[in-house]
TORLO-129191 format. One record per residue: y, z, x of N, C-alpha, C, O, CB in turn; residue in three letters. Coordinates in steps of 0.2 Angstrom, whole numbers, plus 5000, padded with zeros to 4 digits. Atoms other than C-alpha are relative to their C-alpha. Glycine has a CB too. Example, Ala and Ser with C-alpha at 12.3 -4.5 7.8 and 13.67 -1.06 7.14 Angstrom:
% residues 2
499450005004497850395062500650005004500550035009500050064995ALA499449994996499550365068500550034996501150044999500249935002SER
% end
This chain:
% residues 292
499750004993506849674935500750035000500950065005500049935003MET499349975000508549734929500050075002500550095006500349994993ALA500049934998508049914931500050015007500350055010499550044996ARG500149994992507449894949500649985003500850015009499449965002ALA499450034996508949794954500650065000501050065005500349944997LEU499549955001510049944948499850065005500350095007500050034993ASN500249954995509050054960500149985007500150035011499250024998LEU500050034993509149944975500749995002501149954999499649945001ILE499350014998510749954985500049945005499549915006500250065004ASN499950064997511449814995499950005008499949955011500749974999SER500149994993511149895012499349975002498949964998500150075002ASP500650024998509749825023499750055006499950055011500049935004GLU500249954995508849975031499449985004499250025009499850064996PRO500550024996507449875038500149935001499949884997499350014996PHE499850074998507949715047499949995007499950035011500849994998PHE500150024994507649615062499350025003499350025009500550035005GLY500749984998505849665063499649945002499949885001499650044995HIS500350064997504549555071499349994996498849964999499850025007LYS500650015004503249545057499949934999500349895000500150044993ALA500250075001502349385053500349984994500550024990499250004999CYS499750035006503049265040499650024994499050024995500049935001ALA500449995006502549315023499750075000499350094995499549954999GLY500349944999502149495028500250054994500750064992500250045006CYS499949965006501849605012500250075002500650104998499450004996GLY499949934998501949765022500850015001501150064999499650025006GLY499349994999503749735028500450004994500950034993500249945005SER499750005007504249695010500050074997500550094994499749944996LEU500149945003503549855004500450065004500750105000499350035001ALA499649954996504449955018500849994998501150034997499949995008VAL499350015001506149865015500250024993500750054992500149925000ARG499849995007506149884996500050084999500550114996499549974995ILE500049935001505650074997500650035004500950075001499450035004ALA499449984997507050105010500749984997501150024997500049985007LEU499450025003508350015000500150044994500650064992499949924997LYS499949965006507950124985500250075003500650115000499350014996VAL499949944997507950284996500650015003500950075003499450025004LEU499450004997509450245005500050035007499550055010500550054996GLY500049984992510050305023499950075001499950095007500749985002ASP500249934999509550485020499350015000499050065000500350054994ARG500750004999507750435021499950015008500249985012499749934998ALA500249994993506850485037499349975000498850004997499950085002ILE500750035000505350365040499650025006499850025011500249925000ALA500549984995503750415049499549944999499249934994499750074998ILE500550055000502550275054499550015006499750025011500449935001LEU500550004995500950285063499849945004500249895002499350034997PRO500250074997500150155074499849954995499449974990499450015005ALA500250045005499950005064500549945000501049945004500050034993GLY499650055000500849845059500750015000501149995004499849954994CYS499249995001502549915054500350045006500950035007500150044994MET499749974994502750025069500049955006500449955010499550065002SER500050054995502249875080500549954999500849935004499349975000ALA499450055001503549765072500650035000501249995000499849954994VAL499449965001504849895069500350035006500950055006499950044995GLY499749974994505049975086499849965006499349965009499650075001PHE500050044994505349845099500650015005501149995004499949924998ASN499549984995506349915114500349935002500049895004499750045006PHE499549955001507849895115500250004992500750034991500650005004PRO499750015007507949845096499650054996498950054996499949934998GLN500349965005507549975082500149964993500749954992500250075000LEU499950045006507249885065500250044994500350024989499449964999ALA499849965005507750035055500750025000501050045005499550065000PHE499349985001509450075048500050074998500650104997500349964995GLY500149935001508850255045499750035005499450005010499750024993CYS500449974995508050385056499349984999499049984993500150084999ASN500750025000506350335060499650025006499950025012499949924999ALA500449984994504950385072499349984999499049984993500150075002MET500750025001503150345076499650065001499750115005499849955006ILE500549945000501750475073499449975004499349925005499950034993SER500750024998499950475080499749974994499949974989499650075002THR500450045005498750365071499850054994499850034988499449965003PHE500349955005497950515062500550054997500350084992499450045003ALA499649945002499450625060500749984996501250014997500350035006GLY499450025004500650535048500350064996500850084996499949944996THR499849945005500650675035500250065004500650105002499450014995ALA499949944996500650805048500750005003501150055003499550015006SER499350004998502250745056500550004995501150034996500149935004LEU499650005006503050715039500150074998500750094997499749964995MET499949935001502750895036500450045005500950085003499350045000THR499549974995503550955052500749985000501150025000499749985007GLY499350025000505050845050500350034993500950054994500049924999VAL499849965006505250915032500250075001500750094999499649994994ALA499949934998505151085038500650015005501050065004499350045003ALA499450004995506351055052500749994997501250034998499949955006GLY499450015004507650985040500250064996500850074995499949934996MET499849955005507551125028500250065005500650105002499350024996LYS499849944996507651255043500749995002501150045003499650005006ARG499350024999509351165047500450014994501050014995500049935003LYS499649995006509951195029500149934997500549934992500650035002GLY499950075003509851005025499650004993499050034993499749955005GLU500350015006509450965007499949934997499549914994500350044995THR499950075002509950785004499649955005499949925009500749984999ASP500450044996508450695012499449984997499150024993499950035008PHE500650015002506850615009499549985006499749935010499949944995THR500450014994505450615022499449954997499049974992499650065003VAL500450055003504450455018499549975006499849955011500449944997VAL500550034995502850395028499849934997499749924991499450045001GLY500350065001502250215029499449995004499549985010500649945001PHE500650014996500450195034499649954997499649944991499650075001ALA500450055003499250055032499350034997499250094997499849955006GLY500649985003497550065024499550045004499250095002499649944997ASP500449964995496550115039500350065002499950115003499949965006GLY499749934998497850245044500050054995500250104996500749985003GLY500049965006497750315027499350024998499150084998500449974994THR500649985004496050305019499450015005498950055004499749944997ALA500549994995495050315036500350065005500250125004499849945004ASP499849964994496050395051500450064997500450115000500349965005ILE499449955002497450485041499850044994500250084992500649974999GLY500149975006496550555026499950085001500150114996499349984997ILE500049924999496250735034500750035000500850084996499750015006GLN499349985000498150755037500350004993500750044991500449975005ALA499750015007498550685020499750064995500150094991499849934997LEU500349945004497350815012500350065001500450104997499250005001SER499749944999498150955021500750014997500950064995500050015008GLY499350005003499850905016500050014992500450054989500449935001ALA500149995007499250894998499850084998500150114993499549964997ILE500249925001498451074999500650045001500750094997499550025006ASP499449964999500151145005500549974995501050014994500249995007ARG499550035005501051034992500749995004501250005001500150044994ASN499450014996502350985006500449954996500149904993499849975007ASP499550045004503850894999500149935004500649935008500750044999ASP500050074997503550715006499849954996499449964991499550015007ILE500250065004503250545000499649955005499949935009500749964997LEU500550044996501750455007499949934997499749934991499450045002TYR500250075002501650265005499549965004499649955010500749964999ILE500550034996500150175010500149924998500049904992499250024998CYS500050075001500449985012499349975001499149975007500649975004TYR500750024999498749915009499949925001500049884996499650024994ASP500250074999498349745017499349995001499149935003500449975006ASN500850015001496449775016499649995006499149965006499949954995GLU500350004994496049785034500450035006501050045005499749925002ALA499649984995496549845051500349935003500149915008499650035006TYR499750064998497749695053500350005007500349955011500549984995MET499649994994498749755068499549995006499849975012500350065000ASN500450004994497249765080499449954999499049955003499650075000THR500550065000496249605075499649994994499149964994499650015005GLY500350025007495749605056499350035000498950004998500049934999ILE500749975001494349735057500050034993500550054990500050055005GLN500249975006493549805041500350075000500250115004499350004998GLN499949935001494249965034499750024993499349984990500850024999SER500349985006493650075019500449974994500249994988499950075000SER499750035005494949985009499949925000500349894996500850025000LEU500150085000494349805013499549994994499050024993499649985007THR500450015006493649734997499349975001499249935006500449964995PRO500750034999491849674994500149935001500549894997499650024993TYR500050074999491549505000500549975005500449915008500149964994GLY499550024995493049495012499749995007499350035010500650045000ALA500350014993492649415029500650035005501250025004499949935002SER499549974995493449515044499649995007499149975007500150084999THR500350014993493049515063499550055001499050045005500650015005THR500549954999491949665061499550004994499050034994500250075000THR500450015006491149605044500049924999500249904994500250044994SER499950075001491049415047499449984995499050014994499949975007PRO500550035004490049295036499449995004499449965009500249934997VAL500650014997488249305041499649944998499849904994499650075000ASP500450065001486849185040499850004992499649944990499350005004ARG500150005007486549235022500650004996500650004989499650074998ASN499450015004488349205017500350074998500850064994499949964994GLY499749935002488849395016500550025006500450015012499450054999GLN499549974995490349485024500050074998499550114999500749964999ALA500049935002490949655018499650014994499649984989500850024998THR500549985006489649735007500250064996499850084992499350015003LEU499849935003490549895002500649984995501049934996500250055005THR499450015005491849914988500650045003500550095007499850034993GLN499449974998493649974991499950084998499750094992500649974997LYS499949935002493850164992500550014995501149984996500150055007LYS499549995006494750224976500550065002500450115000499650024994ASP499549954998496250314984500450034994500650094995500449975005MET499749975006497050334967499750064997500050114996500149944995PHE500449945003495650444960499950055006499950115004499349974998ARG500149954995495350524977500650055001500650115001499949975007ILE499449964999497150584979500250044994500550094994500649955003VAL499949975006497350624961499650064999499850124997499949954994SER500449955001495850734962500250065005500050125004499349985002ALA499749954996496650824977500550044997500750105000500249975007MET499549965003497950884966500849985001501250025000499950075001GLY499350024998499550784972500450004993500149974988500049945004ALA499650005007500950804958500149934998500249924992500650045001PRO499950065002501250624958499649955004499749955011500849985001TYR500450054997500050474962500149944997500149944990499350025001VAL499850065003500450294959499749945004499649955010500749994999ALA500150064996499850124963500549954998500949954993499349974997THR499450055001501049974965499849935003499249935006500650035003ALA500250064997501049794971500749975001501249974998499649954995SER499450034998502349694980500149934995500649904996500049975007VAL499950055005502049564966500450024994500649984990499349984998GLY499649985005502849674954500550055003500450115002499650044994TYR499649964997504349744963500450054996500650104998500549965004LEU499649965005505249814948499650064999499950124999500149974993ASP500449945001503749934945500050045006500050105006499349974998ASP500049974993503649974964500650045001500650105003499949955005TYR499449974999505450014965500250064996500450114998500649955000ALA500049955004505450114950499650075001499850125001499849984993THR500449944998504050224956500250035006500150095007499349975001LYS499749974994504850254973500650044998500650105000500249945005VAL499449965003506450314964499750064997500050114998500449954996GLU500249945004505450424952499750055005499850115004499549974995LYS500349964995504450494967500550045004500350105005499549975004ALA499549964996505950544976500350064997500650105000500649955002SER499849945003506450664963499550054998499750104994500449974993HIS500549955002504850754961499850045006499850025012499349964998ILE500249964994504450904972499350005001498950004997500350074998HIS500749994998502850914982499849935003500249895005499650014994GLY500350064996501750784990499949944995499549954990499350025003THR500050065004501950614982499649945004499749945010500749974998LYS500450054996500750464986500149934996499949934990499350025000PHE500050065003501050284982499649955004499749945010500849974999ILE500450044997499750154986500249934998500149914992499250014998HIS499750075002500549974986499649955004499549955010500750005002VAL500450064997499549814988500549955004501049945001499749964994LEU499650044996500349715002499649945004499449965009500450045005ALA500450054997499549545006500249985007500849995009500049944996PRO499950024993499349485024499849935001499249925001499750055005CYS500250074999499449295026499549995006499149955006500649965001PRO500450014994498649315044499350024999498849985000500350045006THR500749985001497149415039499749984993499149974993500150084999GLY500350035006496949345021499949935001499549904997500550024994TRP500150085000497049165026500449974994500149934991499349985001GLY499650035006498449125013500649985003500949995008500150064995SER499350034998500049025014500550065000500550114997500249954995PRO499549954999501549125020500550014994500850064994500449995007VAL499550005006502549085004499650024994499950024989500349934999ASP500449985006501149144993499950084999499550104995499349975000ALA500149935000501249334996500150034994499750074991500450035006THR499849975006502149384981499649984994499350024990500749994998VAL500450035005501149264970499350035000499050054995500049935001GLU500749974999499449334977500050074997499650104994499849995007LEU499949935001500049514975500050014992499850064989500650035003ALA500050005008500449474956499449984997499250014992500649964998ARG500650025003498849384953499550055001499050054996499849935004GLU500549954999497849524960500050054994499550084992500150045006ALA499949965006498549634946499849964994499549994989500850024999VAL500150045006498449494933499249994999499049994993500349945000ASP500750025001496549464936499650075000499050075000499749965006CYS500349945001496249654935499750035007499450095006499550004995GLY500349974994495749684953500450055004500250095008499949945006LEU499649954998497249794956500450034994500749994991500549975006TRP499849975006497749914943500750045001500750085006499550054997ARG499449974999499549974941500050074996499950064990500649964998LEU500149935004499450164936500450055003500650055009499350015000ALA499749944998500250334938499550064998499250064993500750014998GLU500349945002499450504938500550065001500750075007499350025004CYS499649955000500550654934499750064997499650064991500749994997GLU500349945003499850834931499349984998499150014993500550024995GLY500750025002498150754930499949954994499449934992499750064998GLY500050055006498650634916500149935003500749925006500650024995VAL500050064998498350454920500349954995500249954989499349975002VAL499750055004499450314913500049935003500249925009500850024999THR500050064998499150134915500649964999500849964993499349964997VAL499450035001500750044918500049934997500549904994500450005006ASN500150075002500149864915499349984998498949995003500349965005ARG500750035001498649794906500149934999500349904994499750044993ASP499950075000498549614910499649964994499749904993499749975006PRO500350035005497449584895500450004993500149974988499350034999ARG499649985006498749634882500249944996500249944990500650045002LYS499750065004499449454878499449964998499449934993500549975005LYS500550065001497849344880499350034998498950004996499949965006THR500749975001496449474878499550005005499050025005499749974994GLY500450014994495749434895500450005006501049995006499549944999GLU499750004994496049444913500149935002499849885000499650045005PHE499950074997496749294923499349995005499050045006500650005005ALA500750014996495249214933500050035007500450025011500049925000PRO500249964994494549314947499949945006500249955011499550045000VAL500250054995493849154956500749975003500749955009499649954996GLU499450034998495649074957500350045006500550025011500449984995HIS499649964995496349224966499650015006499950005012500050084997TYR500449994994494849244978500049935004500149945010499350024998LEU500050064997494749064982500649975003500749925007499749944996LYS499450024997496549054986500150035007500650025011500650034996SER500049974994496149155002499449985004498849985002500050084999GLN500550034996495149095017499550065001498950045002500349995007ARG500549944999494249275019499550004994499050034995500450065000ARG500550015005493349235002499749944999499449934994500450034994PHE500250075001493049055004499249994999499049954996500249955005LYS500850005000491149085007499750034994499150024993499850045006HIS500349965006490849184991499749954995500049904993500550044997MET500450045005489549114979500250024993500650074992499350015001SER499949995007489649114960499750074998500050114995499749954995LYS500349935001488549274960500450055003500550105000499350005003GLU499649954997489649364972500650014996500850074995500349975007ASP499450005004491149324961499850044993500250084991500349934998ILE500249965006490149394946499950075001500150114997499349974997ARG500049934998489849554955500750035001500850094999499650005007LEU499349974999491649574959500350014992500650064991500549955003VAL499849995007492049544940499750064997500050104993499849944996GLU500449945003490649674935500350065003500450114999499349995002ALA499749944997491449804947500750014997500950074995500049995007HIS499450005003493149764940500050034993500350084991500449935000ARG500149985007492549784922499850084999500050114995499549964996ASP500249935000491749954926500650045002500650104999499450015005ALA499449964998493350014934500550014994500950064993500449975005GLN499550005005494349974918499750034993500050044988500249924998TRP500349975007493050044905500150074999499950104994499249985001SER
% end
């Protein structure tokens, strides 16, 4: 943690927001902006962070910030970066904060275009694994088995039947010069990756796991612990891809030879309470395939 603390300044660039208690997304925004400093320009689409950060007459951002269209996070980031360069500005970072739905579903076309152009922007997806701002609906990053309002538990005990879209591999395949995954459970790793991305030219993408107590049905004081446990049980991998070369930053099996128990992680959340032993075995099998 010492390295991360050296990267984080004492200013509070994201404060006074109206996020729910224990919000992982607000923590992801706060830490990133503390690393980037007041020369960051934040772009946020419709979603939790724009809903809680822009409440007239109060703005919760200590840096320049603005709301984009739901689908246009990367497009607006491109425009802001171009405008700043046209003015002759050089000391700035255009950073976007979009949720899982606004990234993997609604915003993926604009993100793809930015990567094609290799626009000099930093795109951060705070992944709380559903459309939390509008009522906990399933997104393409909702994990298998999770109960949401659009994929509720049915009479056969089933909820979400699809696996999470693999945005790390998708964005890496698009050719972005820097792609990383992170978790608010390992803030040292996350802060280091934000700082590293800020010095790389081109389109950077960081996908950070950010638990939502409201949507996950977890205690408000368990957010960081859950985000850490997701990594330790192998369901969320910390990795980087630079120039097509993938590096795994943390292998939770290194000390004990095995992952932490998946069942404990899942059963700590109301959205997975219905899952059977067979469902959990399917989750473990999918995890093992991803790590093989």
